[in-house]
Every structure is written in structure tokens, then in C-alpha cells.
N, C-alpha and C positions, 0 to 999 in steps of 0.2 A: 542352468538347470530348467527354469521356468519356460524359457524360449523353446527348449528342446521338446518339452512335454506338450507343447502347442502345435508342434508341426503336424501330427497326424491328424489332429482335428481340423487344420487348413486343407490338408489333402482331401479329407472327407467332403468338406464344403465345396472344394472345386469340382468334384464328381458330379454333384447335384446342382444344376442351374436353376434357381427359383425364379418364378415369374416377378417382374417387377412390381412393387407395391406402391400404392399411392401414400403420400404423407399422412399420417395419422391425425396431425393437427396444426393449428397455425404456427406453433412454435418450431415445428419440424421444417415447415416451408420456409420460414424466416431464416434459420440456420442453414438450409440448402443454398437460399438465394446469396446469403453472406459468403459461404464458401465458393460459390460461382464467381462472385465478384473479386473475391481474392485471387483466385486462379487465373481469371481474365486480366487482373493487373499484373500478375507474376509473369504469365506468357507474353504479355504485351511488353513490359519492361525488358525481358530476357531476349526476345527476338527483335526488339526495336520496332514494333509494330505501334501504329496510331501515334497521336501527338496529344500531349498532356496540356489542358487548359492553363494558362497563366491568370490566377485569381487576384494576385497581389500586384499593385501598380510599381512597387519597388521592395526591396527585401530589408524593410526597416520596422521597428517597433510602432512608428506612426502609421505605416501601411497596415499593419495588423488591426491596429485601432479603428482605422476607417473601414476595414472590412467588417469588423464586428458591428460597427455603427450602421453600415449599410442595410441592415435587415435580411441579408443573404445567408448569414452565419447563424444556425439554429441548433446544430448538434455538436457542441464542443466536447472534446474528450480531453481529460487532463491525465497525464502520466506522472506521477511522483515518487520521489525517493527521499533518503535521509536528510537530504540538504535542506528540505522545507522545515525541519524541526530543529535544526542546529541552533537557531536564535532563541529556541524556547529552552536551551540548556541541555539539550539531548545531543551527544556526540554522534557524527557519521560514522561509518565503518572504516574507510579507507585513507582518510587525511593523514598524512605523515605526522607523527608527533601528538596530535590530538585525537585521531580517530580511534574507535573502540578497540580495533585489533592492535593498535599501538600501546595499548595501556592494560593489558591483561596479564602481566608478568606475575601479579600477586596471587594468581589462581593457579599457577604451577602447571599450566597445560602442556601437552606434548608440541602443539602448533596452535596458533591463535583460533583458526577455524573449529577446533574441536569442541569449543564451548557450544557450537550450534550443530554438532553431528549427533544423530539420534543413537547410534551404536554406542558412542563415547557417554551420552547423557545417561543411558540406561544402567551403565556401569558406575558412573561417577556424577550423579545429579548435582551435588553440592555446589561446583563452580557456577553452574547456570543460575540455580536459585539464589546465589549470593549476588550475582550480577543483576538479577530480576529486581532484586530489592533497591539496588541503586536507580534503576531506570523504570520502576513501576509506574504505570499509568495512574493518573490522578495527582502527580506532584509536579506537572507541567501544565502551562496553558498554551492553548493554539496561537499560532502566529499570524502575522500579517497575511502571508501567504494562504494559510488555511482559511481565512476568513475571506480572502479574494475568490476562493473557490466556491465558498458559500454564498458569495453575492452573485456568481454566475447561476447557482442553482436557483436563487430568488427571483431572478431576471427571466428564468425559463430558458436558458442558453446552455446549461450543463446537461449533457446526456449522461455521462458517468464519469467517475474519478477512479483510475486504476493507480493503487498505492502499493509501493513495497514495504511500507512502514507497519511496525506492530505496536506503535505507542498509542493508538486509538484517538489521536487528536483530531482526526477528520470528524470523527462521531460527536467529539466534545464541541467542536466548532458548529455543528448542526446539521451535519450530513446523516441521511438515514441508511440503512442496509441496502435499500434499493439503489441509492445513489453511488453506492461504494463496491468496488471489487478489491478486496484485501488479499492481493496476490500471493502474499507470504504469510497470510494468517493474521491472527489477532490475539491479543490476550483477553478479549471480551468474553470468551467462553474457554473451558479447559475440559480434557477428557481423560479418563484412565487409559493407560497405555496397553493394557491387556485387550487382545483382540476378542476375547471370549466375553469381556464386560462392557468397556466403553462407556461407563457411566459419565454423564455430564454434569459439570460443575460451573457455577457462575463466577463473575469478577470479584465479587466481595468474599466469596469462599476461598478462592486462591489468595486474595490480598491478607487475608486473616493469617493463613499458614506461613505465607512468605514472610510477613512481618513479626511473626512471634518465632521466626528461625526454625520452624519445623519443615522437614521435607515432606510435600504434600503427598499423602498416600490415600488411596481409594477407600471409602467407608465400606464398601461392599466386598472387595477382594484383597485388599492390601498391596495392591500394585502401585506404581508410581502414576501421579496424575501431572499431565504436562499441558500448559497452556496451548492454544490451538494455534500456535505459530509453526510455519514451515521449516523444519530443520534440514540440512543437507541429508539426502538419503530419503527424504519423504516426498510424496507427490504434491503438486500445487491443488488448491481447491477445484472440485469439478465446475464450479460455477465461473472460474477464470475462463476455462476453455469454451464453455458454452456462450458465455456472454461476448467473448471478443468476435466471435463468428458473426454476430449481427450488429454489433456496435460499431467496428471500425470501417466496414465498407459504406456506412452511413454518416460517418465523421466529416464535418465540413472545416473543421480546424482543431489540429492537435497542439495542446500546450504541455511541453515536458520541462518539468522543473525539479531541480535537486537531485539529480541522478546522474551517475557515470555511464548509465547504459552498458554495462559489462556482464550483468547476470542474466543469462538465458533461462526460460524463454520470454521473460519480461521485456528484454532489450529489443527482441525482435518484432514487438508489436508496432514500432514505428513503421514497418514497412507493410502493414496491413491496410493502411489508408489508401484511398484511391489515388492515383497519379497527380491529379490535380489539387488535392486537399493541402493547404499550407500547414508548415509545421513550425511552431515557435519553440525554441529552446532558451530557457531561463535558468542560468547556471553560471558557477564560477569559472568555468573552462568550457571549450567546446567538447561535445561528446556525441557519440552515436554516429560518427562519420563513416562513410562507406569506404571498405578497404580498395585502395587504388586498383590493384590487380583485378578483384572481381568486378569492380566497376567497368573496366575495359573489357570484360567477358559478358557485361550485360546483367550481372547477377546482383543480388542484394537489394535493400530499399532503404539503405543507410543515409543519413543526413549529408547534404551537400551545400556547404555556406559559402564557399569561395571559388569554385571552379567557374570556367566561361559558360557552363551548361546550367549553373544554379539559377532556378527560377521560383523555388516555393520555400525555402528553408531560411528561418531568421535566427540568428544567435544574439541574444542580448546578454553580455557578460556582466553580471553583477550577483549579489546575493538574491535569493528568491523574494525577500521582502522588498527590497529596493526595487527589483523588477516588476513586482505586482503592483507597487506603488506607483511607479512610471507609467504603467500601462492603464491603471485605474485613472491617472490624471488625464492622460490622452483621451480616455472614454467619457470624462466628465464624471467619474465616480469616486474621486480622491475624498472629498469630505464624507461622503457616505460610507466608504471603507473605514476611514479613521474613526467615525462615530461608532461604526459596528464593533471594531475591535475595543474601544474604550468602553462601551455598554457592556460587552460580554465579558471582559476581564474584571470589570467591577462586579458583575453578578457572580462570577467564579470566586472572587475574592470574598464576597459577601457569604456565599455558601460555605467556603472552607472556615471563615471566622465563626460561623453558627456551629459547624460540625465540631471545630475545635472546643468551643464554649461547651457544648453538650457533652463532649468526652471528658472535659475537665470537671464538670459539675458531677458526672457519674462517678469519676474517680474520688473526688472529695467526699461524696455521700456515702461511697463504699467504706472509704477511711473512717470517717465519722462514725458510721453505723458499728464497725468493729471496735472502735475505741470507747463508744458509749456503753457497750455491753460490759457490764461489770460482772465479776464471777459471783455466783449465787452464794450468799452467807451460809455457813455451816451450822448445821441444827446442833443446838446444846444438848448435851447428854441429860 
């Protein structure tokens, strides 16, 4: 219906050809340059034009480490999925038996994905908030992989981290808003679902509601309040689309970790880097490989680990933590990474202990106060 209503507008626009306008600001120029680079790469690969530079001397983790240490690698992009958080105790989505979708029977859903569908949520919010209580941010510590990404930032090598995760562990590890594209949203903020309201709520407000087993409703209009995670049927954040246009053409190393690369448009990002950009996958299995038929036709930008034409894609098959430790070791950063994880986990444990102690003290004080208040003596007649 919406498509049909836009057709007359498109016809009217075609009748009048406006004069071309200059870009209004630097960001517009950067986005346009990014789009041109992407289109150039697409046409080049589709038509078989040009030749890609071979940056890695061999398709191994050791070669990736040598490239990073060479000083030529200055704009690393990370693409991460649920696999980087499993060692923190958070299940991924699709692993048989242990994945989130395999363990939702208790919520009596019509099908597993319904728990993340916006239309189902508006009618039946209870299953989602029950699950949210189990997985709520603040109950888990970042993993070795999260801190490896933080180390890339500290060393001035990280351009951006694109995450499919909603657990906020990248932020807990020390990445800031500018370092992150939370492609599937975040628990960090929440909004009223009413288009007429859209009042914003913070993490603490939502946490209080969820852990008191209240269905969060807007203080202003009484509509449901939903964390800003992207449900099926919702659009990805605008910043995802604007940032990728400038980030990926400038990327000189793409590191993909803990994702099956099955969900679009996130999965398609691997094809937006230049043809010469090396791509490292750290995962329990190979993912994101180009469809053989499309490859014969010259389409796609999928990974190519094994063919005779493979020249830039490296697959390191392991857990994300093991892969990051192995790469850190080759880079000479292993001790630094292990110290960072140890210090940060100790800091988080200390904060949690103080928060628990404070909560216990308040609870004891409230109990003692109520017990110490004796009933007023009755006046004698």
C-alpha cells in the first residue's frame, strides 16, 4: 500500500529535472565518495575488470599478524556476532541444542523467532520480557574477544566495530558510542512504542521494571516500552547505513568474529570493502562463503577461503577467544591482553560487590527501621 502511494510522487519528480546541487557539507562528500568506491568495486568484480592487489604473503593468521605489524594497516573494521559472547555465558541463536532458538519451549511461542517479532511483541510482550530478565545486561562480563577489540582501539587501529549483539558488552569493555555500530540495536536505551509519544527511558529504568516482573509501560501514555533492539519487522538504525558508506571503502583489514553471516543486510557488509582488503574470519566454522553459481557469474563479495583464486580471505577455525589470543600472541600483545582482561574483570567484580553490599545495607536498614517502630501507647482514659 505504501509503495503504491509513492508512485505518483516519483512520476512528478521525473517530470522536473532539477539542476545538480553541490554537496552541502563534508559528510555528504564522504558518503558520496564511499558510494562511488563501492560501485567501482562492484562493477569491477562483476565485469572482471582490473586486478586486485595481493596484500597478504600467505593466507594464514601469521600473515595477518605480519600485515598488522607492518604499519600499513591503520583502519581495521570488526564485524561481530553472538559467538563472541558465548564464553560469557550468553547463548548464541542458532547452535543446535544450546542456541537460544532451541530453548524457548517454555514460552509457548508459535515459532521461536516470534519472540523477536514486533507484531507478536505488541500483543504478547510477556515472553520477551521473561527472556530479557534471563539475559539482561549487567549480569555478564566481557570476553577476551571483547577486550581484544578494545586493544585495537587503544592502539589506534580500530576504525569501527559493527556488532549484531544486543548485550552491550562492547560498551562494558570500553568501546564508546563513536567506536560502535550496534546494527541490531541495544538495551542501552528504550522507547515507548507509540509513534505519537516515543518517550525515551534509560537502562536503569528498564532494568527496574524487568526485575520487578512488571511489563514496562510508558509513564506518559501507558503504551508498551521496548528496549531499542531491532525486532523482525523493524528497520535497522539509520547510523548503520550512513556509517558503512564511509567506513568500508576505507577499511584495510576486516576481522569477522562469531557470526554465521546469515542475516542481511549485516552479512552483506563483507562485500563492501575494496577488492584488495584482507578479510579474517575467526569462527567455529567457515561462514560467508560466496555462492558457487553466483561466483561463476561474477556476482557477490562472499568469502573465498579454498578455491584456486583465493588471495585475501583467511579462516581461523576456533572459538573467538582462542583466535584472539592466538592473534595477540603473534602480534606480541598476548601478555598485555591477558593483563587487561584480568584487571577489568577484577574491577567489575569489585563494583558488583560494592553494589550488592549497598543493596543489602539498604534492605537491612529498611527492615530494621520498620521493626524498631513500636506502636504508639494508647492513652489512658
